[in-house]
C-alpha positions in Angstrom: -34.5 -161.9 -115.6 -32.6 -160.5 -112.6 -28.9 -161.5 -112.2 -27.5 -163.3 -109.1 -24.1 -163.3 -107.6 -22.6 -165.0 -104.5 -20.4 -163.2 -102.0 -18.3 -164.6 -99.2 -17.2 -162.5 -96.2 -14.2 -164.2 -94.6 -12.0 -163.7 -91.6 -9.4 -165.9 -93.2 -7.2 -167.3 -90.5 -7.7 -164.2 -88.4 -8.4 -164.1 -84.7 -11.7 -163.6 -82.8 -11.5 -159.9 -83.6 -11.6 -160.5 -87.3 -14.5 -162.9 -86.9 -16.3 -160.1 -84.9 -15.7 -157.8 -87.9 -17.3 -160.4 -90.3 -20.4 -160.5 -88.2 -20.6 -156.6 -88.3 -19.8 -156.4 -92.0 -22.5 -159.0 -92.8 -25.0 -156.7 -91.2 -23.8 -153.7 -93.1 -23.8 -155.6 -96.4 -27.4 -156.7 -95.9 -28.4 -153.2 -94.9 -26.8 -151.8 -98.0 -28.7 -154.5 -100.1 -32.0 -153.2 -98.6 -31.1 -149.6 -99.4 -30.3 -150.5 -103.1 -33.4 -152.8 -103.3 -31.2 -155.9 -103.8 -32.5 -159.3 -102.4 -30.0 -160.8 -100.1 -30.2 -164.4 -98.7 -27.6 -165.9 -96.3 -26.9 -169.4 -97.7 -23.9 -170.4 -95.4 -22.5 -169.4 -92.1 -19.5 -170.7 -90.2 -19.8 -169.5 -86.5 -16.8 -168.5 -84.4 -16.1 -169.5 -80.8 -17.5 -166.2 -79.3 -20.9 -164.6 -79.5 -21.5 -162.4 -82.5 -18.4 -163.8 -84.3 -18.4 -165.5 -87.7 -15.5 -167.3 -89.4 -17.2 -166.6 -92.7 -20.6 -165.9 -94.2 -21.8 -166.5 -97.8 -24.8 -164.6 -99.2 -26.7 -164.9 -102.5 -27.7 -161.5 -103.9 -30.3 -160.9 -106.7 -31.3 -157.7 -108.4 -30.1 -155.0 -110.8 -26.8 -153.3 -111.0 -25.1 -156.0 -109.1 -21.7 -155.3 -110.6 -21.7 -151.9 -109.0 -22.6 -153.4 -105.6 -19.9 -156.0 -105.8 -17.4 -153.4 -106.9 -18.2 -151.3 -103.8 -17.7 -154.2 -101.4 -15.3 -156.7 -103.0 -11.8 -156.7 -101.5 -10.2 -156.0 -98.1 -12.3 -154.5 -95.3 -10.6 -152.7 -92.5 -11.8 -152.1 -88.9 -10.0 -149.7 -86.7 -10.7 -150.2 -83.0 -9.7 -151.9 -79.7 -10.2 -155.6 -79.4 -13.6 -156.5 -77.9 -12.0 -159.6 -76.4 -8.5 -158.7 -75.3 -8.5 -155.5 -73.2 -4.8 -154.8 -73.3 -4.1 -155.9 -76.8 -2.2 -153.2 -78.7 -3.3 -154.0 -82.2 -6.0 -151.6 -83.6 -6.1 -152.5 -87.2 -8.1 -155.6 -88.3 -8.8 -156.9 -91.8 -11.2 -159.3 -93.4 -11.9 -160.1 -97.1 -15.0 -160.1 -99.3 -14.8 -162.0 -102.6 -17.2 -163.1 -105.3 -17.6 -166.8 -105.1 -18.1 -169.1 -108.1 -21.6 -170.4 -108.4 -22.3 -173.9 -107.1 -25.3 -174.4 -109.3 -25.1 -177.5 -111.4 -24.8 -176.7 -115.2 -27.0 -179.0 -117.3 -26.2 -180.2 -120.7 -28.4 -178.3 -123.3 -29.4 -180.9 -125.9 -30.1 -178.0 -128.3 -26.3 -177.5 -128.4 -25.6 -181.1 -129.2 -24.8 -182.0 -132.8 -25.5 -185.5 -134.1 -23.9 -187.1 -137.1 -24.7 -190.6 -138.5 -21.7 -192.6 -139.7 -20.9 -196.1 -140.7 -20.3 -198.7 -138.0 -17.0 -200.4 -137.8 -15.6 -203.5 -136.2 -17.3 -206.9 -135.9 -20.7 -207.3 -137.7 -19.8 -208.1 -141.4 -20.6 -206.2 -144.5 -24.1 -205.4 -143.4 -22.8 -203.4 -140.4 -20.3 -201.5 -142.5 -22.8 -200.6 -145.2 -25.4 -199.0 -142.9 -24.9 -195.6 -141.3 -26.3 -196.7 -138.0 -23.5 -195.4 -135.7 -24.0 -192.0 -134.2 -21.5 -189.3 -133.1 -22.8 -186.8 -130.6 -20.7 -183.7 -130.1 -21.0 -180.7 -127.7 -18.8 -177.9 -129.0 -18.9 -175.7 -125.8 -17.5 -178.4 -123.6 -15.4 -180.1 -126.3 -17.0 -183.5 -125.5 -17.8 -186.1 -128.1 -19.0 -189.8 -128.1 -19.3 -192.3 -130.8 -22.0 -195.0 -130.3 -22.4 -198.1 -132.5 -23.9 -200.5 -129.9 -27.1 -201.1 -131.9 -28.0 -201.5 -135.6 -30.7 -198.9 -134.9 -29.6 -195.3 -135.5 -32.4 -194.2 -133.2 -31.3 -196.4 -130.4 -27.7 -195.4 -130.8 -28.7 -191.7 -130.6 -30.4 -192.3 -127.3 -27.4 -194.1 -125.9 -25.1 -191.3 -127.2 -27.2 -188.7 -125.3 -27.0 -190.7 -122.1 -23.2 -191.2 -122.3 -22.6 -187.6 -123.3 -24.7 -186.4 -120.2 -22.7 -188.8 -118.0 -19.3 -187.5 -119.1 -20.6 -183.9 -119.0 -21.7 -184.3 -115.4 -18.3 -185.7 -114.6 -16.6 -182.8 -116.2 -18.8 -180.3 -114.3 -18.1 -182.2 -111.0 -14.3 -181.9 -111.6 -14.7 -178.2 -112.5 -16.7 -177.6 -109.4 -14.0 -179.3 -107.2 -11.4 -177.1 -108.7 -13.5 -174.1 -108.1 -14.0 -175.1 -104.5 -10.3 -175.3 -104.0 -9.8 -171.9 -105.5 -12.6 -170.4 -103.3 -10.9 -172.1 -100.2 -7.6 -170.4 -101.0 -9.4 -167.0 -101.3 -11.1 -167.7 -97.9 -7.9 -168.1 -96.0 -6.0 -165.3 -97.7 -6.8 -161.8 -96.4 -5.2 -158.8 -98.0 -4.0 -156.1 -95.7 -3.9 -152.6 -97.0 -5.7 -150.7 -99.6 -9.1 -151.5 -98.1 -12.3 -151.2 -100.1 -14.1 -149.9 -97.0 -12.9 -148.8 -93.5 -15.0 -148.9 -90.3 -14.0 -147.7 -86.9 -15.1 -147.9 -83.2 -17.4 -150.2 -81.3 -20.4 -148.7 -83.1 -18.9 -149.7 -86.4 -19.2 -146.5 -88.3 -17.9 -146.3 -91.8 -15.0 -143.9 -92.4 -15.6 -141.4 -95.2 
């Protein structure tokens, strides 16, 4: 099974020149993917205010040796050149950022990882309720979640209810984790490191500096 990774190319809060660089770098990344026989799919684009400018672009890559590919591109990317938009602007060094984005795929609860344990019910119900092991505790060690269900006198029915409730709180946990991940990714998108670039390009023809 081929691995997948998600990369985001971001101009951060940079000006139109940085957005122009994002558009150019996106083309270079896709070109490098083809060269290395890595599948690349653009899954999200945020366009800038000028033609051929992108605030950010997110791509899904799939193939072999993705770690090497990501290592070659992840980090600060520098472009050295005169502004395509401001003729007399003195700045010649422009930076954008490429970072690996956490997957947005929903993680499903694997029922094979859930452990069930029958236990005696407690609370209202008299002696009959206390003597029968009809209650069910469902535990998922990986997530640390656990539920105890004693709604029914039927152990089988309690097990079904336990699975449903465990799936519900697992889904809520994943949602909260995803929101936290989105906040972290947003922070990464607006912060662009300047200096020690992973790659450097120059000129209007966007040639890589060796």
